[in-house]
N, C-alpha and C positions, 0 to 999 in steps of 0.2 A: 391237506389242510388241517385234518383232525389231529395230526401229530404236533402241530405248532404249539398248543397249550402245554403239552408235555415237555417240549423242548424249553419253553419259557420257564416251567417249574424247575426243570433240571438246572438251568442256568442260574435261577434265583438261589436254589439251595447250595450250588457250588460257590456263589459269591458270599453267601452267609458263612459257609464253612471257612472260606479263605479269610474273611474278616476276623472270625473267631481265632483262627490260628495266629494271625498277625497280632491280635490283642494279647494272646498268651506270650508270644515272643517279646512284645514290648514290656510286659510286666516282668518277665525274667531279666531283660536287659536292665531295667530300672533297679531291680533288686540287686543285681550284680554290681551296678555302679554304687549303690548305697553301701554295700559290704566293702567295696574297694575303698570308698572314702573313709569309712570307719577304720579300715586297716592302715591307711596312710596318715590319718590325723587323729590319733588317740588323744583323749583328754589326759590331764595330769600335769602337774607343775614341773617346769624346768626342762621338759623334753625338747630336744633340738631336732626338728625335722622340717622337710619342705612341704608346703601346703599343696593341694591340688591346683591345677592351672585355673586362672580366673575365668569366669563365665563370659566376660567381655573385656576386651582391651580398649582403653580410651585412646582415640586417635585424633580427636579434634584439637588442633593447635590452640584454639581459643580457650578450650577447657584446660589445656596443659599449662596455660599461663596464669591460671587462678592462683592467687597468693596463699590460699588456705585450703587444705584438704579437710573436709568436714568430718567430724567424729563418726557420723553415720551417713552412708550414701545410699540412696534409693535407686533401684533400676528404673530406667525410663519407661519400660513397658508395664510396670506394676508396682506392688508395694514391697517386693523382696529387698531386704537390706543387704547391701554389699559391704564386705570388710573394708575398713578405712584404708588399709595398705594397698588395696587394688584401685583406689579411686583416681590416683594421679601419679605421674612420674615425680612430681614435686613433693618435697617434704611439707608437712603441715606447718603453717605459720603460728600455730597455737602451742608449739613446743620450741623453746628458745634455749640453745646451749649457752652457758655462761662461762664455763671453765673446763679445760681438759687436763687431766693428769695422765701423762702418756709415758710408757716404758717400752722401748724397742731393743731387742737383742738379736742382731744378725749373726748367723753362723756362716762365715765367709766360705769356708771349705765345703761345708755341707750344702750350701746354696739354699738355705731356709732361714726363716726368722720367726721368733715368737714375740709376743707382746701382751700388754694389758693396758686398758684405758678406763679411766673413771671420768664420766662426764656429768657435770652439774647442770641440771636442766630445769628451766622454769616452765611449768605447764599452765597456760592461761585459760584453758577451756577443758571441761571434763572429756576424758577419752577412755577408750578401751585398751589402748596400747601405746607404747613408745616405738617410734620407727626411726631408724638411722640408715644411712647408706653403707653398703657393704658388698664387696665383690672379690671373688677369687681368694677369699679367706676362709679358714676353718675356725669357726667360733667354738671354743671349748667350754665356755661357761658364760651364763648371763644372770646377773643378780640386780635387784632394784631396791633402793631404800627411799623412804620419805624423810626429808631433812627438816621439815617444819611440822607444826601441828602435832607434836609428840613424837615424831620420828618413827623408826622401826622399819623392818624389811617388808617389802610388798610381795605377796605370793604371786608367782607367775603361773598362768595356765599352761603356756608353752612359749618357747622362743624358737624362731625358725627363719630360714632364708626365703625371701620372695624374689627370685632372680629376674622376673619379668620387669620389675622396677628397680632392681639393684638395691633391695632393702633387706635389712635384718629387723625382724619384728619381735618385740617383747610384749606378749598379750597377757593382761592381768587376769587372775582367776576370779576376783571379786566381781559380782554382777554389776556393782555400782561403778566399776571402772576406776580411773584415776581422777581424783578431785584436783581442782586447781591448787598449785603449790610448787614447792621446790623439791626436786628428786635427785638422787645420785644413781646413775646407771654404770655398772661395772661389767666389763667383758674381758675375757682372756681369749687369745686367738693365736693362730699361726699362719704362715704363708710361705711362698716360694720367692727366692731372690732371682731365680734363673728364668730363661726363656722369655724375657721381655725387657724393654727399656723404657717402661713407664711404671708409675707406682713406686714402690720401694724395690730396688733391684741391684744386681751385682754387675760391676764393670771390671774388666781385666786389662792389664797392660804388662808389657815385658820390660824389665829393667835392662837398658842397653849395655850396661857394664857387666852385670853378672848373668844376663840372659835368664834371670829368674822370673817366673810368672807371678805377678802381684795382683791381689784381689782387693777391691774396695766395695763398700755398700754406699749407694747414693739414691737420690729420689727425684722424681719429676711428676707433679700432681695436676698441673693445669691441662684441661679444664675439669675433668671428672675422675682423676686417678688417685686422689688421696684415699678414697674408699677401698683401694687395693692394698693400702698399707696399714690402715687402722679403721675400725668402724667409726663413723663420724657424720656430722651434718654437713655434707659435702656440696654446699651451695654458696654462692658469693654473698647472699643476703644475711648469712649467719656469721657474725663476728664474735670471737671468744678469746679469752686468755689461755695460754698454753704453758704448762710446766712440763718440760721434756727431760727424760733421762735416756741416755744411749749407752749400751754395753759395747766395749771395744776390747780387742786384744791388748795386753800390756806392752808387748815388745814392738816398738817402732810405730805404733798407731796412735792417732788422735781422733777425737770426735768433734764435729761441728754442727751447729744448728743456728736458728735465726738469732738467738740471743747469745750473750757471752757466757762462758762456763763459770760457775760460781763454786763448784766443789766436785769432788770425786771420791769414790770408795774403792780402794784397791782390793784385788782378789775377791771381787763380788760381781756376779753371783757365784763364781767358782774361782779357784786358783788359776792364774794366768789371764784373768779378765779384770777389767776396771769398769765401773759404772760412773759415767760422767753426768753431772747435773747442771742444767742451764737455768739462768735467771727466768722468772716468770715473764711471759711476753706481754706486750701491749695487746689490746684487742685486734685480732686479725682473722682472716678467713682461712679455711683448710688448704686451699690450693697454693697458698703462700708459705706453708710450713715446709721445712727442708731438714733432712737428716743425712749426714755423711760420716762414714767411718773410713779413714784412709791413712796412708803413710805420706801424704803430700807435705810439701814444704813451701815456705814463703820467703820473700826478701823482707828486710826490715820495713814495718808498716810506715805509712805517712800519717802524721797527725793533722787532721783537719782543724782549721782555725776554731771551729766550734768546740773542739776538745775531745774528739773520739778518734780511734785508730781506723785507718783504711788499709786493708790487706788484700793481697792477691796470692792465691795458692795454685800449685800445679804439681805434676809428678816431679820427683827430685831432680831428674836429669834435665828438666826443662825450666827450672825455676828462673834462670836468667832471662828467659823469653817473656817473663811477666813484667819486666821493667816498664815497657811502654804502656801497658794497660794500667799499671800502678800510677804512672805519671799522669796519663790522660784522664783516668777515672777520678783521681783526686781533684784535678782542675775542674772537671765537669760538675762534680759534687758541690764544690764551692760556688760555681755559677748558679746551680739550681737553688741552693740555700738563699742566695741573694735574689734570684729572679722571683721565686715564689714567696719570699719574705717569711719563710717558715723554717724553723730549725729542723734538722734531721732528728727523728724522735727515738732512735735506738742507740744503745751504748757502743755499737761497733758496726762496721760495714765491710763485709768480705766479698770477694769474687773468686771463683774457682773454675778451672778448666777440667772438664770430665772427659775421659777417653771415649766413652760410649754415651751419646746424648741424642735423643730423638729430635729435639728441636734445636734451633740455632742457639738459643739462650733462654733463660727463664728468670723472671724477676723475684725469686723468693726473697722475702723481706729480710735484709741483713745478711743474706748468704746467696748471692746471685750466681747461677750456674751457667756455663757456656760450653759449647763445643770447643775443642782445642783450636780449630782453624779460625775461630772468631774471637779469640782472646789473646792467643800467643803471637808474638811478633819478634822476628829475628831479621835485622836489616841485611844480613848476608844470605838469607834464604827467601824472605817474604818480599813480594812485589809491592809497588806503590799502591796497587789496588787492594792487596791484602791489608796494608796498613790503614787505608781509608775505611775499609769495611769493618775492621776491628774497632776503630774509633766510633763509627756510627752505631754499631751494635752495643758497645759499652754504654754510649750516651743514651741509647733507647732504654736499656734496662734500668739505668740509674734514674731516668725520668719517672719510671714507675714507682720509685720509692715514695713519691708524693702522689702522683696521679695514677691510682690503681691500688696502692697499698695503704697509704695514710687515709685516703678516701677511696672507697670501693663502690662501684656501681652495683645496684641491687640484684640485677639479673643479667644473663648473658645477652639479651636483646640489646643492651647498651654497650656491648663489647666494642663496637665501632668507635665509641668515644674514648674508651680506655686505651685501645691500641693506636687509634688515629692520633690522639694527643701526644702519646709517647713518640710516635713516628715523626711528627712535626718537630717536637722538642729536641729530638736527637740532632737534627740539622742545626738548630740554634745553639745547642751545646757544643758541637764540634766547630761551628763557625766562630764561637767565642774562643775556643782553645787554639784553632788554626785558621785565623782570618785570611791567611794567604792561600788557602785551598779553595775558597769561593764555593763552598759546598751548597750554599743556598741556590746557586745557579744549577747545580747538579740535581736538585730536587725535580726539575722538569723531566729529565731523562730517566731518573731512578724511580720516581713515584708517579708523577702526573701522567706522562705519556703512556706507560704500560697500562694503567688502570682505565684510561679513556678508551683504549682498544677493547677491553673486556666489557666495559659499561655501555658499549654502543651496539649490543646485540639484544635480541628479544629475550634471550634466556638469562639476562642480567637480573638483578633483584635490588630492592631498596636496601640501604645499609641498616635501617631499623627493621629487624625481623623478629617474629615470634618463634621461639624454640622451646622444646621441652625435653625430648629424648636425648640421651648422650650422643647418639650419632649426629643429630641435628646440631647440637652444641659444637661438636668437633668440626663439623662442616663449616661453621662460622670462621674457623681458622683455615679458610679455603684457598683455592687456586689463586693465585696471584699474590700470615700474620707476621714478617720481619726479613729483609734480605739477609737471611742468616744461614741458609744452606747452600752448598755448592752443588747444585743440580741444574741441568740444562733446561732452558726454555728454547727448544731446538728447531732448526730448520731442516737439516738433513738434505741439502741440495748438493749440486755437483759443481766442481770447478776443474777445468782442464789445465793441467800444469805444463811446464815447458818440456816435459818428457813425453807428452802426448797421452798421459794417463788421466783418468778422471779422479779428482780428489773430493773428499767431503768438504763442503764449505764450513767455515767457522759458524757455529750456531749463534742464534740470537744471544746477545750477552747483556747482562746488567751493564749499564753504560760505563760505569767506572771500574769495572772488574775485568781481569784478564782471563777469566774462566767462564764457561757457560753457567748461567744461574737459573735454577728452577726455584723461583722465589717462594719462600714460605710465608711471606707477608700476605695476609689475606686481602682479597679484593676490597672489602669494606675498610681495611686499615689504610691502604693507599688512598682510597677515595676520601675517607674521613680526614686524613692528614691534608689532602688537597683542599677540602672544604674549610677546614680549620685555618689553613693558610689564607684563604680568601676572606674568612671571617675576621681574622686579625687585621687584614689590610683595610677592609671597609669600616671597621671600628676605630682603627688607629692603634698602634702597638702599645702605647702607654695605657689606654683605656682597657684594652684587652688583657694586659698583664694585671691591672688592678682588679678586674672582675674575676680572673682565674684565682688570684690570691685570696680574695674574699670567699670564693666558693670553697677552696680547700680548707681555709680556716674554719668555716662554718660547719663543714662535714667531716673534719678530721676524726679518725678512729670510729667512723660510722659509715653508713651507706647513703647513696644519693641516686637520684634519677637525672637523666639528661635535662629535664625541665628545670631542675634546681640550678644547673649551670646557666641556662638561659636567663633565669631570673636574676642571678648575680651579675651577669654581663649587662643586662638591661639597666640594672641599677647604676652601673659604671659608665655606660655608653651614652651617646646623644639621646635626648628625650624623644625625638621623633622616630627613632629607630626601633622597630618592632622585630627583635631578634628571633623570637619564636616563630613568627609568621615567615620570615625570610628563611630560616634554617629548615623549617618543615618542608618547604618546597624542594630542598636539596637532599633531605634524609628520608622522607617518607614516600618517595616515588623513585623508580629506577631511572637510569639514564641521565642525560644532560642535554642542554640546548645547543643549537647552532644559531648564532645571531647573523642575520643577513643584512648587509649594508648596501643600500641603494642610493645612488647620488640623485639629488634633486636640484632644482634651479638655485643659483646663488651660492653654491658650495654646500648647501644643506645635505646631510646624510640622514636617511630614514632607516631606523633599525627595527627589525621584526624578529621574533623568535619562533622556533619550532624544535621538536625533538630531533636530535641527531641519531641516525641509525647507519650502521655500516652497510646495510642493504635496505634502503627505504621501501623497496618493493616487497620485502618479506611479509609485510602486513597483509598483502593481498587486498581482499575486499573488506577486511576488518576496518572499522572506524576507530581511530585512536583519539581519545578525548582526555582532557584533564592534564596533559603534560605541559605545564607552564611553570615558569620559575620567576622568582624575584632576583633579577640579575644586576649586580653592581657593574656598571659600565665605566671603563676608563679608556682614555686615548691620549696619544701625543701626536704632534705634527712636525713637519720638516723644519719649521723655523724656531721651535722651542721644545725643550725637554720637560716643560711643565706637564704634570699629569692632571688632565681634566677628568671630573667625576660626575656621574649621573646614575639614575636607576631606570631600568626597563622592567616594570613590575608585571606580575602575572595577570593583573586586571587591566593592563594597557594594551591597546591594539598595536601601538608602535611608539617609538621615541624618535624625535627629530633633534639632530645635533647640528648646530651652526658652525661651519668651518669656513674660514676665509678662502675665497676663490684663488688667492695668491699662493696658497699652500701647495707645494708640489706633491705632497703625499700626506695621508693621515693613517695612523695605525691604531687599531682598537685592541683592548685587553692588554694593557701594559705589562710586560714581563710574563705574560700568560699566568697571571695570578688568579684570574677568574676561571672557574671550572666550566668552560664552554669553548666552542670553536667559533671562528669568525669567517664568514665568506663575503667577498667583495664583488662588485661588478668588474667587468673585464678591464676597464680603464684604471680603476684603483689597483688591481693586481699588476697591471703594466707599470704603473708609477712606482710601486714598491719594488718590483723586480729591477727597474731601471736604477732606483736609488742604490740598491745593493751592488749592481754592476759598476756603477760610477764611483761609489765610495762605500766600501763594505762597512766602515765604521759609522756611517750615518745612522744606522740603527744599532742599539746595544746588543750584546751577545745573547741574552735571553730572548729578545725580540726576533733576532735572526733565526734562532732555533724554533721559535713559535711559528713563524711564517712557513718554514720548511715543513714542519709536522702538520700544520693545518692544511696546507696546500695538498700534500699527498693524501691525507685522510679524506678530505673533501672530494678529491679526484677518485679515490677508491670507491666512495659511496655513490658516485655519479652526479654529485652536486657541482662539480667543477671539471672543465675540460682538462684531460690529463696533460695536454700540451702546455698549459699554464704552469702546472706543478713541475714539469720537466724543464721548462724554460728557467724557472727559479734556480735550479741547481747550477746553472752556468756560472754563477758568481763564486762557486766553491773553490775555483782555482786560486782565488785570492783570500780564502778563509784561513785564519791562523789560530782559531780557538777550538778547544776540544768539544764543547757542548754542541755547536752546530754540526761538526763533523760526525759526532755520535748520532745525532738525529738523522743525518743523511745516510749513515751506514745502516741504521735500522730500516729505513724506508727502501733503500736499494736492496737490502736483504729480502724484504718482502717481495719486491719485483723479481729478484733472483729465484726465490722459492716458487713463485707462481709461473714463471716463464721457463723454468728448467724443463728441457725436453722439447721445446718449441724452436723454430728457426729464428725466433726473435732473441733467444737467449745469447748467442754469440755477439749480437749487436749491443746488447746491454753490457756484456763484459768489456767489449771494446770501448764503449763510452765511459764507463766508470774507470777503467784502467787508464785512459787518457786523462780523465779528470783528476785522478789521485797522483798521477806521475809527477806533477810539479811539486805537490806537497811531499812526495817521497824523496825528492832531491833535497828538501830542506831539513829532513830528519836524519838521524844517525842510528846505526845498529849499535853503536857504543853509547848508550844512553848515560848521561851524566848523573851519577847517583846523588850529586849535590844540587841538581837542578830543581826547579819548582815542580810540585806535583802536577800542575796543569800541563806543563811541557812534557813531562814523562808520560802522562796519560794520552796526550795528543800523539806522541811518537809511537806508542804501542798501537793506537787506533789506526794510524796511517800505515804502519808496517803490516798490520793484519789485513787491512783493505787491499793493499797492494798484492799481497800473496793470494788473497781470496779471489781476486779478479784476474790472476794470472800474469802479473807483471814479471817478465822473465828474470830481471835482475834480483827481484825479491825471492823468487823460488829457488834460484841458484844459490843465493846466500843462505837460505834456510837449509838446503840440502848439505851445503858445505859445513855449516855449523853443527848440524845434527850428526853427520858422520864423524866429525872431530870429537864430539862429546861421547858417542858410542865407543870410539876407540880409546878414549881416555876419560872414563866416568868421573874421575876426581876433579876434572876441570869442567865444572858445570857452566851453562850459559848464565848471563846476568839474570837476576830474579825476574825483572820485568819482561824478559823475552822468552822465558822457558815454555810457556804455554804455546806460543806460536811455533817454536822450534820443535817441541815434542809432537805437536799435532800434524803440521805439514811434513816434517821430516819422516815420521813413521809411515805416512801414506805414500810418500814418494820413494823411499828406499827401504821400507820395512818388509821383513819376511819372517819366517819362523825363528831363525837364529837371533835376529835383532829383537823380535818380540820377546823371546825368552830372556834375553839380556835385560830388557827394560823391566820385565816382570820380576827378575831377581833384584834389580835396583829398588823396585817398589817394596818387595818383601824385606829388604835390609834397611829401608829408610825409616827413620823415627819421627821426622817432622811431619805433622799432620797436613800442613799446607802443601808441602812438596809431594806427599803421597797422593793427594788429590790431583795434582797436575800430572803425575805419572799415570794415574788411572785414566785420565783423559787421553793422554798420548797412546796408551795401550788400545783404546777404543777406536783409534784412527787407522788401524791396519786394514788393508783392502782384502785380506783373505777371509772368506766366510767361515771356514772351518776353525780358524783361530778365534773368531768372535764367538762361535758356539762353545769352544773350549773356555773362553774368557767367562762366559756366563756360568759354566759349571764350576770354575774356580771361585767365582764370586759367591756362589751359594754356600761355600764353606766359610763359616765365621772365623776360622783361624786364618783365613786369607783376607777377607773383607768384612769389616764390622757391619752389623745389621743396619746401623745408622747410614752407611754408605752404599747399601745394596741398590737402592733405587737410583742413586747417583750414577752407578755403573750402568744400569739399564738405560738411563737417559743419555749418557755419553755414547753408548753403542748405537742407540737409535738416531743419534745425530749423524752417524755415518750412513750414507745411502745404501751401502752394502749391508750394514747391520740392522737397518730399520725393519725389514721384513722378518729378520731373525728374532728380534725382540717381540714383534707382533705375534709371531708363531709361538714363541715361548710363553707369552702371557696367556694366550688362548689354551695351550696344551697344559700349562702348569697353574691354572687359576686356583685350583683347589689347594695346591701347595702354597701359593702366595697368601691366600686367605687363611689357611691354617697356621702359617708362620707369623703373619702380621695382623690378621683380623680385618674385617671390613671397617672397623672403627679407625683404622690407620689412614690419616688423611693423605699421606704420601702415596700409598697404594691407590687411593681414590683418584689422585691426579695423574698417575702414570699412564693409564689408558688414554685419556684425552691428549696428553702430550705426545705420545707415540702416534696416535691416530692423526692428530693434526699435522704431524710431520709427513706421514705418507699419504694422507687423504688427498692432498692436492697433486700428487704425482699422477693420479689417473684422471685428473680433470681435463687433460689435453684431449680436445675433440671428443667430448663425452658421447656424442652421437655416433662417431666412428667406432668408439670402443664398444658401444652396445651392438653395432652392426657386426663387429668382429665376433662377439659372443654368439649372435644369432647364426652366423655362418658356421662357427665351430660346432655349435649344438645341433644344427640342422644336418651336419654330416655324420653325426654319431649313429652307431647301430641302434636298432629299435629296442634292444634290451636295456638301454639306458633310460627308457621311458616306460616302466612297467605299467600295464593296464591302460595304455593309451597309444595312439598312433604317434609316430615320429613327427615333430613339428613340420618337417618339410613335406609331409603327406597331407597336412590339414588344409581344408579349404579356407577361403578368406573369412567366412563368417565364424570360423572356429579360432581365429587368431588370438582373441582375448584369452580364451582358456589355454591356448598354446603358450602364450607368454607366461601365464602363471605356472604351467607345468615346467617350462624351460627354466624359470627362476629357481624353482625348488630343486631341480636336478643340477643345474649348472653351478649353483652356489657351492656345491660339494666337490666340484671338479678340481683336480690338482692344477697348480699354476701353469704347468707346461702346456695345458690345453689352450692357453691364450698367449702364444709366442709374440714377443714384441709389443704386447699390449698391457697397459696398466688400466684394467677395465673396471667398470662399476662393481665387479665381483667383490672388490675389497670393501666397498661401501656396504654391500649386502652382508659381507662377513661381519662388519662392525655391528650392524643392526641385529643380525642373528645372534652374535655373541652377547649383546646386551639383553636380548630376549631369553637366551639360555640361562644367563645369570642376572636376573632382574634386580636382585638385591645389591645396590651399589654402596650402601652404608654412607660413609663420609664423602663419597665421590659422586653422589647423585647429580648435583648441579653441574659438576665438571663434565659428565657424560652429555648432558643436554647442550652445553656449550660446544663440545667437540662436534656433535652432529650438525649444529647450526653453522659452525665454522666451515665444515666440509661443503655444505650447500652454498654458503657465501663464496667460497673459493671457486666453485664451478661457475657460478654466475659471473664472477669477476672476470674470469678468462674470456668468457663469451662477449662481455661488454667492452673490455678495454684492450685486448691484445692487438687488434688491428690499428687502433690509434697510436699505441705505443710503438708498434713496429714501424709505422710510417715516420713518426718523429725521429726514432733512433736511426732509421735509414738515412735521413737527411743529415742528422747530427754527426754521423760517423763517416760521411763521405770523405775519402782521402786519408782516413786514419789507419794506422797499421794495427 
């Protein structure tokens, strides 16, 4: 006991000594950091260096949305002053660019560019620095002058890059900082034209006549890529005038920009070069600027009635393919001038097809850029679907000349209105140019139905969102901004053909297109267009047009907010209509309602609303509150085509509608213009089904399509007996219009995807095959090129369905035509049939020799649309090793352009043989993909969810049995597979929880052959593990969440619906072959 005090003393001195040592170490560390900071950030004017990392990164989205970065910012925890360039991703609102004088000199052969920019800036509040956006540029010099109050150069303490916020900072040396006034900021810089297809970059094509490699310089700046071309105020709230000069080679090259060329200086800045000067622009934002140096040509321009030339450019060999875009574009431009009642404000309007272009198209003001597939049209090569897509994309971009360019929204959170309005207007523009196409009906299947699927999940989001970081801004152009790319929205299921083989089914398609589409039109764009369509309907078309015209006139050459549009619409619309209140219920909360119609006595129908979810049970015990909408209710009855109107508002418990008892049916949401679903009682569903069976034309085409889609989606969610939805399809044997058949094909495709691998699947095939057989007899493989677009699209849809569901005559004809074409490649199939023939023919008869022939055809082909169809056919081969080789070929940019790489991956993933190959490639080559394309690439962000959603439902079959298979396999493994623990088969009952955890950790790493014949939950575990291993998703964050939710919903769907569907199909296919 006497030793205890000594031990306590020894412990005390030991602790004191340890503390002293730690204190010394801390002092040394702090001193080292101070010395390091001095080394990295020396004082002195004009030095260009990077500052140390910020002490704190701002992550609060509310803070990010502040309109002004204060000149000094205080740390939350104390009085330390933070540098103003660290305070926000946003540029300060106290520095306003007025004018840019910009010179760009691309070196096409060297793959670099140099430039200089002088920006006139109005400083409205004292500051210590000027901050501009800048990324991937080497700034060679930075100088600043005061233009008022006596003028003179301003001494800079330093000028440096702050990469965390993509800033270039010019910090002044005077302790007083910059006083309010006007300044001129001049910067010289250089950058690379290669290794990217955003910013200012180089594109390459091969002249088909000389086989000479030709180089051009071009640009793509939306949303945040102008800063990669020149230092600038790269936000939509800053409008400025631009004086642009571009240096081009003398021989055979020309320069294009937003404005017309007003002069040039030959042999400047060196012999063999010319500097082209363009007219000073009207006020516009940086993402709309555009700079192109090329040897492209054009057909003679069309003179618009207002008095300016409309031109379309392409590579010289394809200039004749611009004729349709020239004709259509000029018509649509005339329509918009009249519709908006505002003259086009620039001296010219050009469109140009770029060989390498990351987006489908881009509305650069006065110089609209496109992918070749979405602007060029050749009736001998292009399908009807290609023509319709070209028309819609051209009309979309031209609508932006007014809505988005003339008037620009202040910040990206209002992007939904900018893109949504252009999306809706594209249909009005094309409908005016081609009234016989009936594209307004196509809106349902192209825009409305796809977005309602995505908006019915918990991981959806309101279309009004707060964003700040460039990744968040890019993600706004997310999954589901333009049907502009040819990438698949894929199923990857199986079809047994007449040879007894299993073929990949045709993927989900854009309804009017003959190729799988991975739509680049963002979810909020489709949704916004759908809501704007509804807004126009309840306002009235004339009042809506008047309000839009007033809005654009009021805010032309400036910026606006969504509320500004609402104000002008309210001024034009009915006095009792509170547009702000109505629209807020649709834009500031996610999702949409289902209106439930309940019959009452005397023919009265009571309407109630609730949020529609694909899986209503997904909420679990969570209470969902506040999801109520102001719903414009419309309906028609059997005896009259009059459209009756009313409102079911968010503060109403219900709405009662009086319908005569003599009416045999009543149908709500006329033409599905309202952004909501409608569910009826069983009697009303029976009446509507009977009406279609007795007289298909008793309901108009959009209403027939609406009933089909609502019935299936309500059944999927469990709100409607699946038998009712399937009963409704019985009328399709008499359906002769494209839109309802397209809806049916989409919903049958979902059933096909879900039931693939079950014993119910052959019954589904038999039922659909029988249903489509009558329609198949009415269409021809020799599609009349002079027939109506609707008939041609219908024919393609029916032939595709017939082959997909194994109609022997269809598959035999495909094989015959494919073999004939391979034997004589110069005799190509008709343009409308090529995708079907390439796809099914390759799987049925393709092998290495045929694949190599098709690959050579692809390499020799010069037409971009035909090359895409060949890429799709190549992906349909059933040999895994050929698909592995295909991916390796596609990685080589001399084979497949970067813009098409993800298209190839999606095409391969549509093939059930290729789906696991693509999934393995993504997981093993993720660092390659992010290194080549960056996490900011929204197409990379969408690739994982599309591939995962394609295979995720393959292992849904009897999930419990799959888990049991895994248990049995793992239990039989040797003990060394479970280091540090007993084998699960040796564990007691009470240890099973821990055993399951051990088993999951071990089994997730097992090779696929450990689970023979089973598509087990191991793949779902792989999915979650992969996301955990690479948590940074960049522009694909939301898409990942949606993919995981979709997998969970699919598993539940099978458990809930398979038995009911199987029973119905068993009865329906009795006696069918």
